[in-house]
C-alpha positions in Angstrom: -1.0 55.7 86.4 -1.5 56.3 86.2 -3.0 58.7 87.7 -1.8 59.7 85.8 -2.4 63.8 84.4 0.4 63.8 86.9 2.6 62.8 84.1 3.0 65.2 81.1 6.6 65.3 80.1 8.2 68.7 79.3 9.3 67.6 75.8 8.1 69.4 72.8 6.6 66.7 70.5 6.3 67.6 66.9 5.1 64.3 65.7 1.4 64.0 65.0 -0.6 60.8 64.6 -2.5 60.8 61.3 -4.7 58.1 59.9 -2.1 57.3 57.3 1.0 57.5 59.4 1.9 53.9 58.8 -0.2 53.1 55.8 -2.6 51.2 58.0 -5.6 53.4 56.9 -5.5 51.7 53.5 -5.2 48.3 55.0 -8.2 49.0 57.3 -10.2 50.0 54.2 -9.4 46.7 52.5 -10.3 44.5 55.5 -12.9 46.7 57.1 -12.5 48.0 60.6 -15.5 46.1 61.8 -15.2 43.2 59.5 -12.7 40.4 58.5 -11.4 37.4 60.4 -10.6 39.4 63.5 -14.2 40.2 64.2 -15.2 36.5 63.8 -13.1 35.4 66.8 -14.8 34.1 69.9 -15.0 36.6 72.7 -12.4 34.6 74.7 -10.0 34.5 71.9 -10.6 38.1 71.0 -9.9 39.2 74.6 -6.7 37.1 74.6 -5.5 38.7 71.3 -6.4 42.1 72.7 -4.3 41.6 75.8 -1.4 40.3 73.8 -1.4 43.3 71.6 -1.7 45.6 74.5 1.3 43.9 76.1 3.2 44.4 72.8 2.2 48.1 72.8 3.5 48.6 76.4 6.7 47.0 75.4 7.2 49.3 72.5 6.4 52.3 74.7 9.0 51.1 77.2 11.7 50.7 74.5 11.2 54.4 73.6 12.8 54.0 70.2 10.8 56.9 68.8 8.9 60.0 69.9 5.3 58.9 70.6 6.0 55.4 71.7 5.0 53.4 68.6 3.2 53.6 65.3 0.3 51.3 64.4 2.5 49.7 61.7 5.2 49.0 64.3 2.6 47.5 66.6 1.3 45.2 63.9 4.8 44.1 63.0 5.9 43.5 66.6 2.7 41.6 67.3 3.1 39.5 64.2 -0.3 40.4 62.8 -1.7 42.2 59.7 -1.7 46.0 59.6 -5.5 46.0 60.1 -5.6 43.8 63.1 -4.7 46.3 65.8 -7.5 48.6 64.5 -10.0 45.7 64.4 -9.2 44.5 67.8 -8.4 47.7 69.8 -9.2 50.7 67.6 -7.0 53.7 67.0 -3.7 54.6 68.7 -5.7 56.9 71.0 -8.0 54.0 71.9 -5.0 51.8 72.7 -3.4 54.4 74.9 -6.8 54.8 76.7 -6.7 51.0 77.4 -3.2 51.3 78.8 -4.0 54.4 80.9 -7.1 52.6 82.4 -4.9 49.6 83.3 -2.4 51.9 85.0 -5.1 53.5 87.1 -6.3 50.0 88.1 -2.8 49.0 89.1 -2.4 52.2 91.1 -5.7 51.6 92.9 -4.5 48.1 93.9 -1.3 49.8 95.3 -3.5 52.2 97.2 -5.6 49.4 98.6 -2.4 47.8 100.0 -1.4 50.9 102.0 -1.6 50.5 105.7 -4.7 51.9 107.5 -3.9 55.5 108.5 -5.5 58.9 109.3 -6.9 60.4 106.1 -4.2 63.0 105.8 -1.5 60.5 106.4 -3.1 58.3 103.7 -3.0 61.2 101.3 0.7 61.5 102.0 1.3 57.8 101.6 -0.6 58.0 98.2 1.8 60.6 96.9 4.6 58.4 98.0 3.0 55.5 96.1 3.0 57.6 92.9 6.8 57.9 93.2 7.2 54.2 93.9 5.0 53.2 90.9 6.7 55.6 88.5 10.3 54.9 89.7 9.8 51.1 89.2 9.4 51.6 85.4 10.7 55.0 84.4 11.2 54.1 80.7 7.6 53.0 80.4 6.1 56.2 82.0 8.4 58.5 80.0 7.3 56.7 76.8 3.6 56.8 77.9 3.6 60.5 78.6 5.4 61.2 75.3 2.8 59.0 73.4 -0.2 60.8 75.0 1.2 64.1 73.6 1.4 62.9 70.0 -2.1 61.8 69.5 -4.4 64.3 67.9 -7.4 63.0 69.9 -7.2 64.6 73.3 -9.7 62.2 74.8 -6.7 60.3 76.3 -5.5 63.3 78.2 -9.1 64.1 79.2 -9.4 60.5 80.5 -6.2 60.9 82.5 -7.5 64.1 84.0 -10.9 62.8 84.9 -9.8 59.5 86.4 -6.9 61.1 88.3 -9.2 63.8 89.7 -11.8 61.4 91.0 -9.2 59.3 92.8 -7.4 62.2 94.4 -10.4 64.3 95.3 -11.8 61.4 97.3 -8.6 61.3 99.4 -8.8 65.1 99.9 -12.5 64.9 100.8 -11.7 62.3 103.5 -9.0 64.5 105.0 -11.4 67.5 105.1 -14.2 65.4 106.6 -11.9 64.2 109.3 -11.1 67.7 110.4 -7.4 67.4 109.6 -7.7 70.0 106.9 -9.2 73.4 107.8 -12.9 74.1 107.4 -12.3 76.7 104.6 -10.7 74.1 102.3 -12.7 73.0 99.4 -11.9 69.6 97.8 -11.8 70.5 94.1 -9.5 73.5 94.2 -7.1 71.8 96.6 -7.1 68.6 94.4 -6.4 70.7 91.3 -3.4 72.3 93.0 -2.2 68.9 94.4 -2.4 67.4 90.9 -0.4 70.3 89.4 2.3 69.8 92.0 2.5 66.1 91.3 2.5 66.7 87.6 5.3 69.3 87.6 7.4 67.3 90.0 7.0 64.3 87.8 7.8 66.3 84.7 11.0 67.6 86.2 12.1 64.1 87.4 11.7 62.8 83.8 13.2 65.8 82.0 16.1 66.5 84.4 16.9 62.9 85.0 16.6 63.1 88.8 17.4 59.9 90.7 14.5 58.1 92.3 15.7 59.2 95.7 15.6 62.9 94.7 12.2 62.4 93.1 10.8 61.0 96.4 12.3 63.9 98.4 11.1 66.6 96.0 7.6 65.2 96.0 7.5 65.0 99.8 8.8 68.5 100.1 6.2 70.0 97.7 3.2 68.1 99.0 3.9 68.6 102.7 4.3 72.3 102.1 1.0 72.5 100.3 -0.9 70.5 102.9 0.7 72.4 105.8 -1.0 75.6 104.5 -4.4 73.9 104.5 -4.0 71.8 107.7 -5.4 72.4 111.1 -2.9 73.5 113.8 -1.9 70.0 115.1 -1.3 68.7 111.7 0.3 71.9 110.4 3.2 71.6 112.8 3.9 68.0 111.9 3.7 68.8 108.1 6.0 71.8 108.4 8.5 69.6 110.3 8.3 67.0 107.5 8.8 69.6 104.9 11.8 71.0 106.7 13.3 67.6 106.8 12.9 67.1 103.1 14.1 70.6 102.5 17.3 69.9 104.3 18.0 67.0 101.9 17.7 69.0 98.7 21.0 70.4 97.4 
């Protein structure tokens, strides 16, 4: 969501995006990235065309026909537009992926807002469960998205994923600390960093090892409850250890 830093797939990607990967660089030079008919559209029509192209990009990512999700030439062809149009409307492939990542974070925040009211630490646990639910609903898309983020030379997309994800999760951790459910020695940033690494590695393994959604949920619960038990106050520690033991017993 995503959320998403949680999601880097353990696949070695050799493909690199270059300006001329699909010949679109020359097309952009002819039309002009900031010129041409696309730039003369009304704001409403421009937004509509942007959203349609983003939907096409998401579809190509979901299809997973090639490492990296899609090329700019494929996006133009699938969208029925000129090779220069994706650049004029949305920017580079990295820009397009950033749009998609932001949309995923927005969707995840909506999911979080629908979670039942709970103690801060319980809400943190529910949030990790929501990660599993969101990813498992559209496995092909998230596998393609993570692959695509690894094939862009511009690392701003990965930086965006890290920044947005850290802000979201650190707020949840801070609430649990402020409530007294996590011990006084716990600092929000280091614990959030560790939590995100656990979420990331568990998600990587789910994608790479083709775990079922059920096992993904159990493994995530197992890892997160063990982490939080180590940082929790005594009353919560016992509960978390029990939950970790229950998950542990279901792992073969």
